[in-house]
N, C-alpha and C positions, 0 to 999 in steps of 0.2 A: 301297916294296913290302915286305911282310913274308911270311914263310913259315909256313904253317899245316898241321897234321896234324889232320884231323877224323875221328872214329871213331863209327860207329853205323849204324843201318839206312838202307837205300835201298829204296824201294818205288814202286808207282804208285798215285796217287789216282784213283779212278774217279768222275768228275764228269759227270753227265748221260750216262752210258754211254761216256764218252771217257776213255782212260787218260792221265794226266799224271804225269811223274816227280815223286816227293815223298819224304816221310820227313824228319823234323826235321834230323838231321845232314846229309843230302844238301842240303836247302834252305839251311842255313847255309854249307856248302861252296860252293854255287853263288853265293850272295850275296857271299861273300868273293872268289871268282874274278872275278865281274863288277865288283867294286870295285878290281881291279888287283893282287890278291895271288896269290902262288904257293901253290896248295892241292893237297893230296893227300887223297883220301877212302879210308879203310879200312872196307870194308863187306862185305856178302854179297848177291849177286844171282844169278839163274839164267841159264843159257845158252838164253834163249828170247826171244820178241819183246819182252816188256816189259823184260827185261834189256838188250837192244840199244837200246831206246828210252832207257833211263837212261844208257847209255854215250854215246850221241849227245848227250844233253842236257848231260852233264858236259863233253864235248869242246867243245861250242859255248860253254860258260861258262868255258873255260880251267881246268878242274879235272882233275887226273890221278887215275886209279883205281889204287890200290895193287895190287901183284901178288897172285895167288891169291885174288881176290875173286869169281871166277865159278865156279859149281858146277853140278851136275846138278839141284839143288833148284829148284823154281819160284820166280820172283821174287814177293815179297810184294805184297799188294794191300790198299788201304784204300778202301772205298766211302764217298764223302762225301755227306752229306745236308745241304742248305742250308736254313736257316730263312728267315723272311720278311724279315729284316734282313741277310742275307748271312752270318749266323753258321753255323759248320760243326760237325757231329758226324760220327763215323766208326764204321764197322764193318770189322773187320780179318780178313784171311786171310793168316796169316804162316807161313812155314816156311823159316827161314834160320839161318845161324850166322856168327860172326865167326872166321874161320880164319887171318887174315893180320895179326894184331896184332904190331907190331914197334915198338920205340923208334926214333925218328928224331931228327935234329938240327934239326927245325923250331923256329922261335921261339915258336910257339903250339901248344897241344894243346887241342882242344875235343871234348866229348861231350855226350850228353843223350838224353832220351826213352826209347823202349822198350828199347834196348840197355843203358841204364844202370840200369834197375830190374828187368830180366828175370833170372831165376835163372841161365840158361845163359851169360850174357855179362857181368853186372855185376862179378863178381869178377875176371874177366880184364881188364876195362877199369880197375878199381881198381888192379890190379897195374901196369898201364901207367902210371897216374898216379903211383903210389908210386915207380917207378923212373925217372920223368921227370928229365932232366938239369936242373941248377941254372939254366941260362939260359932254360928253357922256361916261358912263362906259361900257366897252365892255367885253363880256363873250363868252366862246366857249366850246363845248362838242363834241369831235370827234365822239362818238357813232358809231363806225365803223361797217360796214356790209362787212366782208371779201369777200363774194361771189360777191360783186359789185366792189371791189377794184382792181386797177391796180397793177403794181409791187410795192413791199413794199417801195423801195427807193423813188419812185415817190410820193406815198401817204404821206410818212414821210416828204418829202420836202414841200408839200402843207400844211400839218398840222402844221409844225413848224413855218411857216409864221404866222399862227393864234396865236401861243403861243406868238410871239413877238408883236402882235397887240392887245392882250387881257389883261385886268386886272385880270380876273378870268378864270381859265381853270379847268374843271372837266372831268375826264375820268374813265372808269371802269377798273377793274383788267384784264378783257378779252381784252380790248383795248390795255393795256400795254403789255400783253403777245404777241400779234400779232405785235405790233410796235417795241418793244424792248425786244426780247426774251433773257432770261438769266439775265435781270436787276432786281434788287430788288426795292421795293417801294421807298426807299430813293433816289436811283439813278434816277428813272424816274421823281419823283416830283422835285428833284433838277435840272434836265435837263430842265424841263419846266420853272422853275424860272430863270434859267440862260438866257433864251431867252428874259426875261423881264416881264413875268406875275408876279403879286403881290401875288396872292393866287393860289395854285395848290392843287387839291383834287383828291384822288382816292377812288372809292367805291368798296366794296368786297361782295356785296349781303348780306347774313345773317350774315357775319362777321363784318359788319359795314363800317366805312370810316376813312380815314386819311387825314388831311389837313396840309399843310405846307406853311409857309412864309419864308422870309430870317431870321426870328428870332424865330419863333414859330413852335411847332409840336403839333397837336391835333389829338388824335385817340379815337373814340367812337364806341361801339358796336351797332348793329341794335336792334330795339325793338322786343321782342319776341311776334309774332302774328301768327295766322293761315294764311297760304299762299294759296290763290285761284289760282293765277298765277303771274308771274313777268313782264307781259307786261306793259310797261310804268313806271316801278319803277325808273329807272335811270332818266327819264325825270321829274318825280315828285320830286325826290331829287334835281334836278337842279332848278326847279321852286321854291321849298322851300328855297334853298340856296339863290337865287336871292331876294326872298321876304325878307329873314332875313337881307341881306345886305342893301336893299332899306329902310327897316323899322328902322334901327339902325345907330350907329355911324360909321360902316365900310364904308358906302357909301362915306362920305366926306373924311375919312382917305385915301381911295384908290385913290380918285381923286386928293387929295392934297399931295400924297406921304408922309403922316404923319404916325407916329407909330400906330400900331394896338394893341389892348389889347387882351391877350389870352382868357379872359372871354367872350369877344364879339365873338371871333372866335369859341369858344366852343358852345356858344348859337346858332350860325349860323348852325353848323353841327347838333346840336340837332333838330332844326326846320326842316332841310332838311331830316334828318333820320325819323322824325315823319311823314312828308309828304309822303315819300316812303312807310312807314309802313301802312298807311291808304290805299294806292293804291293797294298794293299786296293782301289785304284782299278781293278784289272784282275783278270780271273778266274784262279783258281788261284795256286799258289805261284810267283810271278814277280818276284823281287827286282830292284831297279834296277841300272843301270850306274852307273859313277862319274860320267859326264857328267850323267845324270839327277839323281843325288843332289846333285851340286855345284850344278846349276841350281836345284833346289828350295831348297837352303840359301841361295843368293844371293837368291832372291825373298823369303824370309821373314826376312831380317835386319832 
């Protein structure tokens, strides 16, 4: 078991008029909690029905809420619109802030999505990453929402600071198309590595994922499963990837700047892909338990 500090937004996804706890950082925290890790989420929610729903969801998934995360502001909402193939688009109603950012002694520090590219929070989280203790492994997932983004050059500048401050960066193919139109996968991942990240990963939905380091390239397909919807799939991939890193030799290799072995990198992507596959088979952001993930990995060996 590893200890994680996750920073960023928590909100409710409105799917078919029903509110489900969501937000990329919250989903990653829940995924890690269900996989057996000790997780604290630093976020901002309201003292309202949706906020209480989020707290209950975190508690059930063994995730602690940091102090001073509840305010009088309304809990954020994202209305989810599902396409014919379960793909999701979002409309947001947000009014929150991060007032509880504190350095901790957790082994991992993760952030991403709206909090990381929004003007009011990005600089504060970057400061947290900058002052992160030497033993802390840092990870980042842009998980962009273009409808909320400012000018591309401003967003890119903010995100690239996180590339430089993170050991692990994961982004989706959709993120890459918006950030770097016309660039191929190798150029995008190489660009992230050039800033200082040690592992860069791009996900392609049903087409799988590609991971790169300065020495290795690993590309794996997704598992063939029935898709209910894709809500939370990328977050489940992220929590699965971090779980794999925390549970194996990649953790110490990344911190010590030591050589990484391709077999360990391939295993990490397999675990992340399996985590996403379990999530897309059910409605909403519902990442797997450790038992479910272990069972699927055993079946597909």
